[in-house]
C-alpha positions in Angstrom: 65.8 -26.0 34.9 66.0 -25.9 31.1 66.6 -22.4 29.6 66.2 -21.0 26.2 69.9 -20.9 25.7 69.9 -24.7 25.9 67.9 -25.0 22.7 69.6 -22.5 20.4 71.0 -25.3 18.2 67.6 -25.8 16.7 66.4 -24.1 13.5 63.8 -21.4 13.5 61.3 -23.9 12.0 62.1 -26.5 14.7 61.5 -23.9 17.4 58.2 -22.8 15.9 57.1 -26.4 15.6 58.1 -27.1 19.2 56.2 -24.0 20.4 53.0 -25.1 18.6 53.4 -28.6 20.2 53.8 -27.0 23.6 50.7 -24.8 23.0 48.7 -28.0 22.2 48.2 -27.0 18.5 45.5 -29.2 17.0 47.6 -32.1 15.6 51.0 -33.1 14.2 49.4 -33.4 10.8 48.2 -29.8 10.9 51.6 -28.6 12.1 53.3 -30.6 9.2 51.0 -28.9 6.7 51.5 -25.5 8.1 55.3 -25.8 7.7 55.2 -27.9 4.6 57.1 -30.7 6.2 56.3 -34.4 6.7 54.8 -35.9 9.9 57.8 -38.2 9.9 60.1 -35.2 10.2 58.2 -34.0 13.2 58.3 -37.5 14.7 62.0 -37.6 14.2 62.5 -34.2 15.8 60.4 -35.3 18.8 63.0 -38.1 19.5 65.9 -35.5 19.8 66.8 -34.4 23.3 67.2 -30.7 22.2 63.8 -30.7 20.6 62.2 -32.3 23.7 63.9 -29.6 25.8 62.5 -26.9 23.5 59.0 -28.2 24.1 59.6 -28.1 27.8 61.0 -24.6 27.7 57.9 -23.4 25.8 55.5 -25.3 28.1 57.2 -23.6 31.1 56.9 -20.2 29.5 53.2 -20.8 28.8 52.7 -21.8 32.4 54.5 -18.8 33.7 52.4 -16.6 31.4 49.2 -18.2 32.7 50.2 -17.7 36.3 50.9 -14.0 35.7 47.5 -13.5 34.0 45.7 -15.4 36.9 47.5 -13.3 39.5 46.6 -10.2 37.7 42.9 -11.3 37.7 42.9 -12.0 41.5 42.0 -8.5 42.7 38.9 -8.3 40.4 37.9 -11.8 41.4 38.0 -10.9 45.1 36.0 -7.8 44.5 33.3 -9.8 42.7 33.3 -12.5 45.4 32.8 -9.7 48.0 29.8 -8.4 46.0 28.3 -11.9 46.0 28.5 -12.0 49.8 25.9 -9.2 49.7 23.7 -10.7 47.0 19.9 -10.7 47.4 19.6 -14.5 46.8 20.4 -16.5 49.9 21.7 -19.4 47.8 24.3 -17.1 46.1 25.4 -15.7 49.5 25.7 -19.2 50.9 27.9 -20.4 47.9 30.0 -17.3 48.2 30.5 -17.9 51.9 31.5 -21.6 51.2 33.9 -20.4 48.5 35.6 -17.9 50.9 35.9 -20.5 53.7 37.2 -23.1 51.3 39.9 -20.7 50.1 41.2 -20.2 53.6 40.9 -24.0 54.3 38.0 -23.6 56.8 35.7 -26.2 55.3 32.8 -27.5 57.5 33.1 -31.1 58.5 31.1 -33.6 56.3 30.3 -35.7 59.3 30.3 -34.9 63.0 31.0 -37.7 65.3 30.2 -37.5 69.0 31.4 -40.2 71.3 31.3 -40.7 75.0 29.7 -42.5 77.9 26.3 -41.4 78.9 24.8 -42.8 82.1 21.3 -44.0 81.7 19.1 -44.7 84.7 15.9 -46.7 84.2 13.2 -45.9 86.7 10.6 -48.6 87.0 7.5 -46.4 87.8 4.9 -48.8 86.5 2.8 -50.1 89.4 3.0 -53.8 90.0 -0.8 -54.2 89.5 -0.5 -53.0 85.8 2.5 -55.1 84.9 0.5 -58.4 85.2 
């Protein structure tokens, strides 16, 4: 795994540009304007291994931060889902039940297939006089 120490040879400006790229900042043109550098400079930096590593480091940090935030939101989300299970509207309760079951991987089957041999006996109970 790439660590911050692996990218310390970059300038402060390069690190800031790499971070904006990792964050999905609007465009390379906007980044170039913000730092008063050319787009060609950014393109050249993007070819350097250390700069590429810096972008990956920042992307990983962003992902870890998002995971921490989502984990922190989990208790509240569970409480809200629990409330929905008691909602007045049947459709809301049904969707909440589906969501809970889906989260614990207990989805209902889309299609139920029943196979087997069933013995069928045909009883000819029509009188002969009617058959003709």
